[in-house]
GUFINU-628218 format. One record per residue: residue number from 1; x, y, z of N, C-alpha, C, CB in turn. Coordinates in steps of 0.02 Angstrom, whole numbers, plus 32768, in hexadecimal, padded with zeros to 4 digits. Glycine has a CB too. Layout:
// GUFINU-628218
<k:NUM | nu:X | nv:Y | nw:Z | cau:X | cav:Y | caw:Z | cu:X | cv:Y | cw:Z | cbu:X | cbv:Y | cbw:Z>
...
// end
This chain:
// GUFINU-628218
<k:1 | nu:8029 | nv:7FC5 | nw:8000 | cau:8000 | cav:8000 | caw:8000 | cu:802C | cv:803E | cw:8000 | cbu:7FD1 | cbv:8000 | cbw:803C>
<k:2 | nu:8014 | nv:806F | nw:7FDE | cau:8038 | cav:80AF | caw:7FDE | cu:8022 | cv:80D8 | cw:8019 | cbu:802C | cbv:80D6 | cbw:7F9C>
<k:3 | nu:8049 | nv:810C | nw:8029 | cau:8038 | cav:8136 | caw:8063 | cu:7FF4 | cv:8157 | cw:805C | cbu:806D | cbv:816C | cbw:806B>
<k:4 | nu:7FE4 | nv:8171 | nw:8022 | cau:7FA4 | cav:8193 | caw:8018 | cu:7F6A | cv:8162 | cw:8020 | cbu:7FA1 | cbv:81B4 | cbw:7FD3>
<k:5 | nu:7F73 | nv:8126 | nw:8005 | cau:7F3E | cav:80F3 | caw:800A | cu:7F36 | cv:80DC | cw:8053 | cbu:7F4F | cbv:80B6 | cbw:7FDD>
<k:6 | nu:7F6E | nv:80D3 | nw:8076 | cau:7F6D | cav:80BF | caw:80BC | cu:7F4A | cv:80F4 | cw:80E7 | cbu:7FB4 | cbv:80B2 | cbw:80D6>
<k:7 | nu:7F5A | nv:8134 | nw:80DA | cau:7F3A | cav:816A | caw:80FF | cu:7EEF | cv:816B | cw:80F3 | cbu:7F59 | cbv:81AE | cbw:80EB>
<k:8 | nu:7EDA | nv:815E | nw:80B5 | cau:7E93 | cav:815E | caw:80A5 | cu:7E6F | cv:8124 | cw:80C9 | cbu:7E89 | cbv:8159 | cbw:8059>
<k:9 | nu:7E8F | nv:80E9 | nw:80CA | cau:7E72 | cav:80AF | caw:80ED | cu:7E6C | cv:80BF | cw:8138 | cbu:7E9E | cbv:8070 | cbw:80E2>
<k:10 | nu:7EA0 | nv:80DC | nw:8155 | cau:7E9E | cav:80ED | caw:819C | cu:7E68 | cv:8121 | cw:81AA | cbu:7EE3 | cbv:8107 | cbw:81B3>
<k:11 | nu:7E63 | nv:8153 | nw:817F | cau:7E31 | cav:8187 | caw:8187 | cu:7DEA | cv:816A | cw:8184 | cbu:7E39 | cbv:81BD | cbw:8151>
<k:12 | nu:7DDE | nv:813D | nw:8154 | cau:7D9C | cav:811D | caw:814E | cu:7D8D | cv:80F1 | cw:818B | cbu:7D98 | cbv:80F3 | cbw:810E>
<k:13 | nu:7DBF | nv:80CC | nw:81A1 | cau:7DB6 | cav:80A0 | caw:81DB | cu:7DA5 | cv:80C9 | cw:8219 | cbu:7DF5 | cbv:8075 | cbw:81E7>
<k:14 | nu:7DCB | nv:80FE | nw:8225 | cau:7DBE | cav:8128 | caw:825F | cu:7D7B | cv:814C | cw:8259 | cbu:7DF6 | cbv:815C | cbw:8267>
<k:15 | nu:7D69 | nv:815F | nw:821D | cau:7D28 | cav:8180 | caw:8213 | cu:7CED | cv:8152 | cw:821F | cbu:7D24 | cbv:819B | cbw:81CC>
<k:16 | nu:7CF6 | nv:8111 | nw:8215 | cau:7CC0 | cav:80E1 | caw:821E | cu:7CC0 | cv:80C1 | cw:8264 | cbu:7CC5 | cbv:80AC | cbw:81EA>
<k:17 | nu:7CF1 | nv:80D2 | nw:828C | cau:7CF6 | cav:80B6 | caw:82CF | cu:7CC8 | cv:80DC | cw:82FF | cbu:7D3F | cbv:80B8 | cbw:82E9>
<k:18 | nu:7CA2 | nv:80B6 | nw:8325 | cau:7C75 | cav:80D5 | caw:8356 | cu:7C9F | cv:80F1 | cw:8390 | cbu:7C40 | cbv:80A2 | cbw:8370>
<k:19 | nu:7C94 | nv:8130 | nw:83A0 | cau:7CBA | cav:8151 | caw:83D5 | cu:7C99 | cv:8148 | cw:8418 | cbu:7CC2 | cbv:819A | cbw:83C6>
<k:20 | nu:7CBB | nv:8161 | nw:844B | cau:7C9F | cav:815F | caw:848E | cu:7C9D | cv:81A5 | cw:84AB | cbu:7CC7 | cbv:8130 | cbw:84BB>
<k:21 | nu:7C93 | nv:81D6 | nw:8480 | cau:7C8A | cav:821C | caw:8494 | cu:7CC4 | cv:8237 | cw:84BD | cbu:7C4A | cbv:8223 | cbw:84BB>
<k:22 | nu:7D01 | nv:8227 | nw:84A9 | cau:7D3C | cav:8243 | caw:84C9 | cu:7D53 | cv:821F | cw:8508 | cbu:7D30 | cbv:8288 | cbw:84D9>
<k:23 | nu:7D2D | nv:81F1 | nw:8520 | cau:7D42 | cav:81CC | caw:855C | cu:7D73 | cv:8195 | cw:8548 | cbu:7D05 | cbv:81AE | cbw:8582>
<k:24 | nu:7DA7 | nv:8191 | nw:856E | cau:7DD8 | cav:815C | caw:8561 | cu:7DBB | cv:8118 | cw:8574 | cbu:7E19 | cbv:8168 | cbw:8587>
<k:25 | nu:7DD1 | nv:80E5 | nw:8554 | cau:7DBA | cav:80A3 | caw:8567 | cu:7DF1 | cv:8081 | cw:858D | cbu:7DA6 | cbv:8079 | cbw:8528>
<k:26 | nu:7DDF | nv:805B | nw:85BE | cau:7E10 | cav:8036 | caw:85E5 | cu:7DEF | cv:7FF6 | cw:85FE | cbu:7E2C | cbv:8060 | cbw:8620>
<k:27 | nu:7E18 | nv:7FC5 | nw:8608 | cau:7E01 | cav:7F86 | caw:8622 | cu:7E04 | cv:7F89 | cw:866D | cbu:7E2C | cbv:7F4A | cbw:8606>
<k:28 | nu:7DCA | nv:7F81 | nw:868E | cau:7DC9 | cav:7F83 | caw:86D6 | cu:7DE8 | cv:7F43 | cw:86F1 | cbu:7D82 | cbv:7F8C | cbw:86F2>
<k:29 | nu:7E17 | nv:7F4C | nw:871D | cau:7E39 | cav:7F13 | caw:873B | cu:7E0B | cv:7EF2 | cw:876E | cbu:7E7C | cbv:7F27 | cbw:875C>
<k:30 | nu:7E04 | nv:7EB1 | nw:8769 | cau:7DDA | cav:7E8B | caw:8797 | cu:7E07 | cv:7E5A | cw:87BC | cbu:7DA0 | cbv:7E66 | cbw:8772>
<k:31 | nu:7E03 | nv:7E5C | nw:87FD | cau:7E26 | cav:7E2B | caw:8826 | cu:7DF8 | cv:7E18 | cw:885F | cbu:7E6A | cbv:7E47 | cbw:8840>
<k:32 | nu:7E00 | nv:7DDB | nw:8877 | cau:7DD7 | cav:7DC5 | caw:88AF | cu:7DF4 | cv:7DE1 | cw:88EF | cbu:7DD3 | cbv:7D77 | cbw:88B2>
<k:33 | nu:7DCD | nv:7DDF | nw:8923 | cau:7DE4 | cav:7DF6 | caw:8965 | cu:7E20 | cv:7DCD | cw:897C | cbu:7DAA | cbv:7DF2 | cbw:8999>
<k:34 | nu:7E22 | nv:7D8D | nw:896B | cau:7E5B | cav:7D62 | caw:897D | cu:7E9B | cv:7D79 | cw:895A | cbu:7E4C | cbv:7D19 | cbw:896B>
<k:35 | nu:7E94 | nv:7D94 | nw:891E | cau:7ECF | cav:7DAA | caw:88F9 | cu:7EEE | cv:7DE9 | cw:8917 | cbu:7EBC | cbv:7DB8 | cbw:88B0>
<k:36 | nu:7EC5 | nv:7E14 | nw:8935 | cau:7EE1 | cav:7E53 | caw:894D | cu:7EF1 | cv:7E54 | cw:8997 | cbu:7EB1 | cbv:7E8A | cbw:893E>
<k:37 | nu:7ED6 | nv:7E25 | nw:89BD | cau:7EE4 | cav:7E23 | caw:8A05 | cu:7F27 | cv:7E01 | cw:8A13 | cbu:7EAC | cbv:7DFF | cbw:8A2B>
<k:38 | nu:7F49 | nv:7E19 | nw:8A47 | cau:7F88 | cav:7DFC | caw:8A5D | cu:7F7E | cv:7DE2 | cw:8AA4 | cbu:7FC3 | cbv:7E30 | cbw:8A59>
<k:39 | nu:7F78 | nv:7DA0 | nw:8AAA | cau:7F6E | cav:7D82 | caw:8AEC | cu:7F78 | cv:7D37 | cw:8AE7 | cbu:7F28 | cbv:7D92 | cbw:8B09>
<k:40 | nu:7F8D | nv:7D19 | nw:8B1E | cau:7F92 | cav:7CD0 | caw:8B21 | cu:7F4C | cv:7CB2 | cw:8B29 | cbu:7FC1 | cbv:7CB9 | cbw:8B5B>
<k:41 | nu:7F23 | nv:7CD2 | nw:8B51 | cau:7EE0 | cav:7CBA | caw:8B5F | cu:7EAD | cv:7CE8 | cw:8B3C | cbu:7ED2 | cbv:7CB6 | cbw:8BAC>
<k:42 | nu:7EA8 | nv:7CE1 | nw:8AFB | cau:7E7C | cav:7D0C | caw:8AD4 | cu:7E33 | cv:7D02 | cw:8AE4 | cbu:7E88 | cbv:7D01 | cbw:8A8A>
<k:43 | nu:7E20 | nv:7CC5 | nw:8AF7 | cau:7DD9 | cav:7CB8 | caw:8B07 | cu:7DC3 | cv:7CE1 | cw:8B44 | cbu:7DCE | cbv:7C6D | cbw:8B14>
<k:44 | nu:7DED | nv:7CE2 | nw:8B78 | cau:7DDC | cav:7D0A | caw:8BB3 | cu:7DDB | cv:7D54 | cw:8BA3 | cbu:7E0F | cbv:7CFC | cbw:8BEC>
<k:45 | nu:7E0A | nv:7D6A | nw:8B7A | cau:7E0C | cav:7DB0 | caw:8B66 | cu:7DCE | cv:7DC2 | cw:8B3D | cbu:7E4B | cbv:7DBF | cbw:8B3D>
<k:46 | nu:7DB9 | nv:7D96 | nw:8B11 | cau:7D7D | cav:7DA3 | caw:8AE9 | cu:7D3F | cv:7DA6 | cw:8B15 | cbu:7D74 | cbv:7D6D | cbw:8AB3>
<k:47 | nu:7D3C | nv:7D7C | nw:8B48 | cau:7D03 | cav:7D7F | caw:8B77 | cu:7D03 | cv:7DC2 | cw:8B9D | cbu:7D07 | cbv:7D44 | cbw:8BA9>
<k:48 | nu:7D3D | nv:7DDA | nw:8BB0 | cau:7D42 | cav:7E1A | caw:8BD2 | cu:7D2D | cv:7E54 | cw:8BA3 | cbu:7D8A | cbv:7E26 | cbw:8BEB>
<k:49 | nu:7D3F | nv:7E4E | nw:8B64 | cau:7D2B | cav:7E81 | caw:8B32 | cu:7CDF | cv:7E80 | cw:8B2A | cbu:7D4E | cbv:7E74 | cbw:8AEE>
<k:50 | nu:7CC2 | nv:7E44 | nw:8B26 | cau:7C79 | cav:7E3F | caw:8B21 | cu:7C57 | cv:7E5E | cw:8B5E | cbu:7C63 | cbv:7DF6 | cbw:8B19>
<k:51 | nu:7C73 | nv:7E52 | nw:8B99 | cau:7C57 | cav:7E70 | caw:8BD6 | cu:7C5A | cv:7EBC | cw:8BD1 | cbu:7C7E | cbv:7E57 | cbw:8C14>
<k:52 | nu:7C92 | nv:7ED6 | nw:8BBA | cau:7C99 | cav:7F1F | caw:8BB2 | cu:7C68 | cv:7F3A | cw:8B7F | cbu:7CE1 | cbv:7F31 | cbw:8B9E>
<k:53 | nu:7C5E | nv:7F16 | nw:8B48 | cau:7C2E | cav:7F2B | caw:8B15 | cu:7BE7 | cv:7F2C | cw:8B31 | cbu:7C31 | cbv:7EFD | cbw:8AD7>
<k:54 | nu:7BD6 | nv:7EFA | nw:8B59 | cau:7B93 | cav:7EF6 | caw:8B77 | cu:7B88 | cv:7F2D | cw:8BAB | cbu:7B89 | cbv:7EB2 | cbw:8B98>
<k:55 | nu:7BBD | nv:7F44 | nw:8BCC | cau:7BB8 | cav:7F78 | caw:8BFF | cu:7BB7 | cv:7FBF | cw:8BE2 | cbu:7BF0 | cbv:7F72 | cbw:8C2F>
<k:56 | nu:7BC5 | nv:7FC5 | nw:8BA1 | cau:7BC8 | cav:8008 | caw:8B82 | cu:7B84 | cv:802B | cw:8B83 | cbu:7BE2 | cbv:8002 | cbw:8B3A>
<k:57 | nu:7B86 | nv:806C | nw:8B90 | cau:7B49 | cav:8094 | caw:8B8B | cu:7B45 | cv:80B7 | cw:8B48 | cbu:7B47 | cbv:80C7 | cbw:8BC3>
<k:58 | nu:7B7F | nv:80C7 | nw:8B2A | cau:7B82 | cav:80EB | caw:8AEB | cu:7BB0 | cv:80C5 | cw:8ABB | cbu:7B9A | cbv:8134 | cbw:8AF5>
<k:59 | nu:7BA0 | nv:80C8 | nw:8A7B | cau:7BC9 | cav:80A4 | caw:8A4A | cu:7C10 | cv:80BF | cw:8A45 | cbu:7BA8 | cbv:80A6 | cbw:8A06>
<k:60 | nu:7C1A | nv:80FF | nw:8A55 | cau:7C5E | cav:811B | caw:8A51 | cu:7C8D | cv:80FB | cw:8A84 | cbu:7C5C | cbv:8166 | cbw:8A5A>
<k:61 | nu:7C72 | nv:80D7 | nw:8AB4 | cau:7C9B | cav:80B7 | caw:8AE7 | cu:7CC5 | cv:807E | cw:8ACB | cbu:7C70 | cbv:809E | cbw:8B20>
<k:62 | nu:7CB8 | nv:806A | nw:8A8D | cau:7CE4 | cav:8038 | caw:8A6D | cu:7D2B | cv:8055 | cw:8A68 | cbu:7CCA | cbv:8025 | cbw:8A27>
<k:63 | nu:7D31 | nv:8097 | nw:8A63 | cau:7D73 | cav:80B7 | caw:8A62 | cu:7D97 | cv:80AE | cw:8AA4 | cbu:7D6D | cbv:8102 | cbw:8A51>
<k:64 | nu:7D72 | nv:80AD | nw:8ADB | cau:7D90 | cav:80A2 | caw:8B1D | cu:7DA9 | cv:805A | cw:8B22 | cbu:7D5E | cbv:80B1 | cbw:8B56>
<k:65 | nu:7D83 | nv:802B | nw:8B06 | cau:7D98 | cav:7FE5 | caw:8B06 | cu:7DD9 | cv:7FDE | cw:8ADF | cbu:7D61 | cbv:7FB7 | cbw:8AE8>
<k:66 | nu:7DDC | nv:7FFE | nw:8AA5 | cau:7E19 | cav:7FFB | caw:8A7D | cu:7E54 | cv:8019 | cw:8AA3 | cbu:7E10 | cbv:8021 | cbw:8A39>
<k:67 | nu:7E4A | nv:8052 | nw:8AC3 | cau:7E7F | cav:8072 | caw:8AEA | cu:7E97 | cv:8045 | cw:8B22 | cbu:7E68 | cbv:80B6 | cbw:8B06>
<k:68 | nu:7E69 | nv:8025 | nw:8B45 | cau:7E7B | cav:7FF8 | caw:8B7C | cu:7EA2 | cv:7FBB | cw:8B63 | cbu:7E3C | cbv:7FE2 | cbw:8BA2>
<k:69 | nu:7E8D | nv:7FA1 | nw:8B29 | cau:7EB1 | cav:7F67 | caw:8B0D | cu:7EF8 | cv:7F7B | cw:8AF9 | cbu:7E8C | cbv:7F4C | cbw:8ACF>
<k:70 | nu:7F01 | nv:7FB6 | nw:8ADE | cau:7F44 | cav:7FCE | caw:8ACC | cu:7F6E | cv:7FD8 | cw:8B0A | cbu:7F40 | cbv:800F | cbw:8AA3>
<k:71 | nu:7F51 | nv:7FF8 | nw:8B3D | cau:7F77 | cav:8006 | caw:8B7A | cu:7F88 | cv:7FC7 | cw:8BA1 | cbu:7F4F | cbv:8036 | cbw:8BA7>
<k:72 | nu:7F60 | nv:7F93 | nw:8B99 | cau:7F6F | cav:7F53 | caw:8BBB | cu:7F98 | cv:7F25 | cw:8B8D | cbu:7F2E | cbv:7F30 | cbw:8BD0>
<k:73 | nu:7FAE | nv:7F3F | nw:8B55 | cau:7FDA | cav:7F1B | caw:8B26 | cu:7FB9 | cv:7EDF | cw:8B05 | cbu:8019 | cbv:7F05 | cbw:8B49>
<k:74 | nu:7F77 | nv:7EE1 | nw:8AFE | cau:7F53 | cav:7EAB | caw:8ADD | cu:7F3F | cv:7EBE | cw:8A95 | cbu:7F15 | cbv:7E99 | cbw:8B04>
<k:75 | nu:7F51 | nv:7EFA | nw:8A80 | cau:7F42 | cav:7F11 | caw:8A3D | cu:7F7A | cv:7F3E | cw:8A25 | cbu:7EFD | cbv:7F38 | cbw:8A3A>
<k:76 | nu:7F90 | nv:7F32 | nw:89E9 | cau:7FC5 | cav:7F5B | caw:89CB | cu:7FAB | cv:7FA2 | cw:89C2 | cbu:7FDC | cbv:7F3E | cbw:8986>
<k:77 | nu:7FD1 | nv:7FD5 | nw:89D8 | cau:7FBA | cav:801A | caw:89D2 | cu:7FB1 | cv:8031 | cw:898B | cbu:7FEA | cbv:8048 | cbw:89F5>
<k:78 | nu:7FCC | nv:800D | nw:895B | cau:7FC6 | cav:8020 | caw:8915 | cu:7F87 | cv:8004 | cw:88F3 | cbu:8003 | cbv:800A | cbw:88EF>
<k:79 | nu:7F5F | nv:7FDF | nw:8917 | cau:7F20 | cav:7FC6 | caw:88FB | cu:7EF1 | cv:8001 | cw:88F4 | cbu:7F01 | cbv:7F8D | cbw:8928>
<k:80 | nu:7ED9 | nv:800C | nw:88B8 | cau:7EAC | cav:8045 | caw:88AC | cu:7E69 | cv:803A | cw:88CF | cbu:7EA1 | cbv:8051 | cbw:8860>
<k:81 | nu:7E48 | nv:8072 | nw:88DD | cau:7E07 | cav:806C | caw:88FF | cu:7DD5 | cv:8048 | cw:88D2 | cbu:7DEC | cbv:80B1 | cbw:8912>
<k:82 | nu:7DD6 | nv:8056 | nw:8891 | cau:7DA6 | cav:8036 | caw:8864 | cu:7DB0 | cv:7FEA | cw:8862 | cbu:7DAB | cbv:8053 | cbw:881E>
<k:83 | nu:7DEE | nv:7FD4 | nw:8862 | cau:7DFC | cav:7F8C | caw:8863 | cu:7DE4 | cv:7F6E | cw:88A6 | cbu:7E48 | cbv:7F7F | cbw:8859>
<k:84 | nu:7DF2 | nv:7F91 | nw:88DC | cau:7DDD | cav:7F7B | caw:891E | cu:7D91 | cv:7F74 | cw:8922 | cbu:7DF7 | cbv:7FAB | cbw:8955>
<k:85 | nu:7D6D | nv:7FA7 | nw:890C | cau:7D24 | cav:7FA7 | caw:8913 | cu:7D05 | cv:7F71 | cw:88E7 | cbu:7D07 | cbv:7FEB | cbw:8902>
<k:86 | nu:7D21 | nv:7F66 | nw:88AB | cau:7D07 | cav:7F30 | caw:8880 | cu:7D11 | cv:7EEC | cw:88A1 | cbu:7D2A | cbv:7F31 | cbw:883A>
<k:87 | nu:7D4B | nv:7EE2 | nw:88C1 | cau:7D58 | cav:7EA3 | caw:88E4 | cu:7D29 | cv:7E9A | cw:8920 | cbu:7DA2 | cbv:7EA0 | cbw:88FC>
<k:88 | nu:7D1D | nv:7ED1 | nw:8944 | cau:7CEF | cav:7ECE | caw:897D | cu:7CA8 | cv:7EBE | cw:8966 | cbu:7CF0 | cbv:7F12 | cbw:89A4>
<k:89 | nu:7C92 | nv:7EDE | nw:8930 | cau:7C4E | cav:7ED2 | caw:8916 | cu:7C46 | cv:7E89 | cw:8901 | cbu:7C3F | cbv:7F00 | cbw:88DA>
<k:90 | nu:7C77 | nv:7E6F | nw:88DE | cau:7C75 | cav:7E29 | caw:88C8 | cu:7C75 | cv:7DFA | cw:8904 | cbu:7CB0 | cbv:7E19 | cbw:8899>
<k:91 | nu:7CA1 | nv:7E08 | nw:8934 | cau:7CA8 | cav:7DDE | caw:896F | cu:7C68 | cv:7DDE | cw:899A | cbu:7CE3 | cbv:7DF6 | cbw:8999>
<k:92 | nu:7C4C | nv:7E18 | nw:89A5 | cau:7C12 | cav:7E1E | caw:89D2 | cu:7BD0 | cv:7E0F | cw:89B0 | cbu:7C10 | cbv:7E63 | cbw:89F0>
<k:93 | nu:7BD0 | nv:7E11 | nw:896D | cau:7B92 | cav:7E07 | caw:8949 | cu:7B64 | cv:7E43 | cw:894C | cbu:7B6E | cbv:7DCA | cbw:8964>
<k:94 | nu:7B7F | nv:7E7C | nw:8961 | cau:7B58 | cav:7EBA | caw:8965 | cu:7B76 | cv:7EEE | cw:8936 | cbu:7B57 | cbv:7ED5 | cbw:89AE>
<k:95 | nu:7B4E | nv:7F1E | nw:8925 | cau:7B67 | cav:7F54 | caw:88FA | cu:7B70 | cv:7F93 | cw:8924 | cbu:7B35 | cbv:7F62 | cbw:88BE>
<k:96 | nu:7BAE | nv:7FAA | nw:8929 | cau:7BBD | cav:7FE7 | caw:894E | cu:7BCD | cv:801E | cw:891C | cbu:7BF8 | cbv:7FDB | cbw:897F>
<k:97 | nu:7BAF | nv:8058 | nw:8928 | cau:7BBF | cav:8092 | caw:88FE | cu:7C05 | cv:80A9 | cw:8911 | cbu:7B8A | cbv:80CC | cbw:8907>
<k:98 | nu:7C2B | nv:80BE | nw:88DF | cau:7C70 | cav:80CE | caw:88EF | cu:7C80 | cv:8119 | cw:88ED | cbu:7C9C | cbv:80AB | cbw:88BF>
<k:99 | nu:7C54 | nv:8144 | nw:88D4 | cau:7C64 | cav:818A | caw:88CD | cu:7C76 | cv:81AC | cw:890F | cbu:7C2B | cbv:81AF | cbw:88AC>
<k:100 | nu:7C48 | nv:81A9 | nw:893F | cau:7C55 | cav:81C8 | caw:8980 | cu:7C8F | cv:81A6 | cw:89A4 | cbu:7C16 | cbv:81C5 | cbw:89AC>
<k:101 | nu:7C92 | nv:8164 | nw:899F | cau:7CC8 | cav:813F | caw:89C0 | cu:7D0C | cv:8150 | cw:89A2 | cbu:7CBB | cbv:80F3 | cbw:89BB>
<k:102 | nu:7D0D | nv:815A | nw:8960 | cau:7D4C | cav:816B | caw:8940 | cu:7D63 | cv:81B1 | cw:8954 | cbu:7D45 | cbv:8166 | cbw:88F3>
<k:103 | nu:7D33 | nv:81DF | nw:895F | cau:7D45 | cav:8222 | caw:8977 | cu:7D63 | cv:821D | cw:89BE | cbu:7D07 | cbv:8251 | cbw:8977>
<k:104 | nu:7D46 | nv:81F3 | nw:89E8 | cau:7D60 | cav:81EA | caw:8A2C | cu:7DA6 | cv:81CB | cw:8A28 | cbu:7D30 | cbv:81BD | cbw:8A56>
<k:105 | nu:7DAE | nv:8199 | nw:89FD | cau:7DF0 | cav:8179 | caw:89F3 | cu:7E23 | cv:81AD | cw:89DE | cbu:7DEB | cbv:8140 | cbw:89BF>
<k:106 | nu:7E10 | nv:81DA | nw:89B2 | cau:7E3D | cav:820F | caw:899B | cu:7E52 | cv:823C | cw:89D4 | cbu:7E1C | cbv:8238 | cbw:8963>
<k:107 | nu:7E23 | nv:824E | nw:89FF | cau:7E34 | cav:8278 | caw:8A39 | cu:7E64 | cv:8253 | cw:8A67 | cbu:7DF4 | cbv:828D | cbw:8A60>
<k:108 | nu:7E56 | nv:8213 | nw:8A73 | cau:7E81 | cav:81EB | caw:8AA1 | cu:7EC9 | cv:81E9 | cw:8A88 | cbu:7E66 | cbv:81A4 | cbw:8AA8>
<k:109 | nu:7ED2 | nv:81E2 | nw:8A46 | cau:7F16 | cav:81D7 | caw:8A2D | cu:7F36 | cv:8213 | cw:8A0B | cbu:7F15 | cbv:81A0 | cbw:89FD>
<k:110 | nu:7F0F | nv:8244 | nw:89F6 | cau:7F2D | cav:827D | caw:89D4 | cu:7F24 | cv:82BE | cw:89FB | cbu:7F0E | cbv:8285 | cbw:898F>
<k:111 | nu:7EFA | nv:82BE | nw:8A2D | cau:7EF3 | cav:82F7 | caw:8A59 | cu:7EF2 | cv:82DC | cw:8AA1 | cbu:7EB1 | cbv:8320 | cbw:8A49>
<k:112 | nu:7F27 | nv:82B6 | nw:8AAF | cau:7F2B | cav:8292 | caw:8AEE | cu:7F27 | cv:82C0 | cw:8B2A | cbu:7F6B | cbv:8269 | cbw:8AF1>
<k:113 | nu:7F43 | nv:82FD | nw:8B24 | cau:7F41 | cav:832D | caw:8B5B | cu:7EF9 | cv:833E | cw:8B6D | cbu:7F68 | cbv:836D | cbw:8B49>
<k:114 | nu:7ECF | nv:8348 | nw:8B3A | cau:7E88 | cav:8357 | caw:8B47 | cu:7E67 | cv:831C | cw:8B6B | cbu:7E63 | cbv:8366 | cbw:8B04>
<k:115 | nu:7E75 | nv:82E0 | nw:8B53 | cau:7E56 | cav:82A5 | caw:8B72 | cu:7E6D | cv:829C | cw:8BBA | cbu:7E68 | cbv:8266 | cbw:8B4A>
<k:116 | nu:7EAD | nv:82A7 | nw:8BC7 | cau:7EC9 | cav:829A | caw:8C0A | cu:7EBB | cv:82D2 | cw:8C3C | cbu:7F13 | cbv:8290 | cbw:8C04>
<k:117 | nu:7EAF | nv:830F | nw:8C25 | cau:7EA9 | cav:8347 | caw:8C55 | cu:7E64 | cv:8369 | cw:8C56 | cbu:7EDC | cbv:837B | cbw:8C46>
<k:118 | nu:7E39 | nv:8358 | nw:8C27 | cau:7DF9 | cav:837B | caw:8C22 | cu:7DCD | cv:8370 | cw:8C60 | cbu:7DD4 | cbv:8364 | cbw:8BE4>
<k:119 | nu:7DAA | nv:83A4 | nw:8C73 | cau:7D7B | cav:83A0 | caw:8CAB | cu:7D36 | cv:838C | cw:8C93 | cbu:7D77 | cbv:83E3 | cbw:8CD0>
<k:120 | nu:7D2D | nv:8386 | nw:8C51 | cau:7CEE | cav:8372 | caw:8C34 | cu:7CDB | cv:832D | cw:8C4E | cbu:7CF2 | cbv:8371 | cbw:8BE5>
<k:121 | nu:7C9D | nv:8324 | nw:8C62 | cau:7C88 | cav:82E5 | caw:8C81 | cu:7C8F | cv:82AA | cw:8C52 | cbu:7C40 | cbv:82EB | cbw:8C98>
<k:122 | nu:7C86 | nv:82B6 | nw:8C11 | cau:7C8E | cav:827F | caw:8BE0 | cu:7CD5 | cv:8264 | cw:8BE1 | cbu:7C7C | cbv:8298 | cbw:8B97>
<k:123 | nu:7D07 | nv:8291 | nw:8BE3 | cau:7D4D | cav:827B | caw:8BE2 | cu:7D61 | cv:825F | cw:8C26 | cbu:7D7B | cbv:82B4 | cbw:8BCE>
<k:124 | nu:7D46 | nv:827A | nw:8C5C | cau:7D54 | cav:825E | caw:8C9E | cu:7D3A | cv:8217 | cw:8CA3 | cbu:7D35 | cbv:828A | cbw:8CD6>
<k:125 | nu:7CFD | nv:820D | nw:8C8B | cau:7CE0 | cav:81CA | caw:8C8B | cu:7D08 | cv:819B | cw:8C5E | cbu:7C96 | cbv:81CC | cbw:8C73>
<k:126 | nu:7D20 | nv:81B6 | nw:8C25 | cau:7D49 | cav:818F | caw:8BF7 | cu:7D8A | cv:8178 | cw:8C18 | cbu:7D58 | cbv:81B8 | cbw:8BB9>
<k:127 | nu:7DAA | nv:81A5 | nw:8C3D | cau:7DE8 | cav:8193 | caw:8C5F | cu:7DDB | cv:815C | cw:8C93 | cbu:7E07 | cbv:81D0 | cbw:8C82>
<k:128 | nu:7DA4 | nv:8163 | nw:8CB9 | cau:7D93 | cav:812F | caw:8CEA | cu:7D85 | cv:80EC | cw:8CC8 | cbu:7D56 | cbv:8144 | cbw:8D14>
<k:129 | nu:7D60 | nv:80EE | nw:8C90 | cau:7D50 | cav:80B1 | caw:8C6C | cu:7D8E | cv:808F | cw:8C51 | cbu:7D20 | cbv:80C0 | cbw:8C31>
<k:130 | nu:7DBB | nv:80B6 | nw:8C33 | cau:7DFA | cav:8099 | caw:8C19 | cu:7E22 | cv:807B | cw:8C52 | cbu:7E23 | cbv:80D0 | cbw:8BF3>
<k:131 | nu:7E29 | nv:809E | nw:8C89 | cau:7E4F | cav:8084 | caw:8CC3 | cu:7E31 | cv:8042 | cw:8CDC | cbu:7E52 | cbv:80B8 | cbw:8CFC>
<k:132 | nu:7DEF | nv:8041 | nw:8CE3 | cau:7DCC | cav:8005 | caw:8CFA | cu:7DD9 | cv:7FCA | cw:8CCB | cbu:7D81 | cbv:8012 | cbw:8D00>
<k:133 | nu:7DD2 | nv:7FD7 | nw:8C8A | cau:7DDC | cav:7FA1 | caw:8C58 | cu:7E24 | cv:7F8B | cw:8C55 | cbu:7DC4 | cbv:7FB8 | cbw:8C13>
<k:134 | nu:7E53 | nv:7FB9 | nw:8C5D | cau:7E9A | cav:7FA6 | caw:8C5D | cu:7EA7 | cv:7F75 | cw:8C97 | cbu:7EC8 | cbv:7FE5 | cbw:8C64>
<k:135 | nu:7E8B | nv:7F82 | nw:8CD2 | cau:7E94 | cav:7F54 | caw:8D0A | cu:7E7A | cv:7F0E | cw:8CF9 | cbu:7E70 | cbv:7F6F | cbw:8D48>
<k:136 | nu:7E3F | nv:7F0B | nw:8CD9 | cau:7E21 | cav:7ECB | caw:8CC6 | cu:7E4D | cv:7EA8 | cw:8C92 | cbu:7DDA | cbv:7ED5 | cbw:8CAB>
<k:137 | nu:7E60 | nv:7ECD | nw:8C5E | cau:7E87 | cav:7EAF | caw:8C28 | cu:7ECD | cv:7E9D | cw:8C3E | cbu:7E8B | cbv:7EDE | cbw:8BEC>
<k:138 | nu:7EEB | nv:7EC4 | nw:8C6C | cau:7F2E | cav:7EB4 | caw:8C85 | cu:7F30 | cv:7E73 | cw:8CAA | cbu:7F46 | cbv:7EEC | cbw:8CB3>
<k:139 | nu:7EFA | nv:7E5F | nw:8CC9 | cau:7EF7 | cav:7E20 | caw:8CEF | cu:7EF7 | cv:7DE3 | cw:8CC1 | cbu:7EBA | cbv:7E20 | cbw:8D1C>
<k:140 | nu:7EEC | nv:7DEE | nw:8C81 | cau:7EEA | cav:7DB6 | caw:8C50 | cu:7F2D | cv:7DB1 | cw:8C2D | cbu:7EB0 | cbv:7DC1 | cbw:8C1C>
<k:141 | nu:7F46 | nv:7D75 | nw:8C2B | cau:7F87 | cav:7D69 | caw:8C0A | cu:7F81 | cv:7D69 | cw:8BC0 | cbu:7FA6 | cbv:7D28 | cbw:8C21>
// end
């Protein structure tokens, strides 16, 4: 093929391709809860996670569970929140909304000073919840 002919074929192919209105496409990574947890006794840890999920009052508290798992060294800190929440949803058989929880996760890890020092009752409760869950998760090997 010549350059002009190749350019025309590419132009026609791109012109006939259905777009996605400027949004990039990406393959969402799926992993099971067993794949992302770090523990010798994963069954006990999963039971503790289920207990924490059942005790939640708000869906954004999944971010507190993630923070507690990271602080107790049962979850790699580089696991994205979206990967974590998909694994939690699959594991628990429930659908958790991730928008509010992801905002809380962002505050915990990117505005840590606000999370650790705020007098706001939401963040105070969050600190207590994370501390409580860290104690539970730390007891599991």
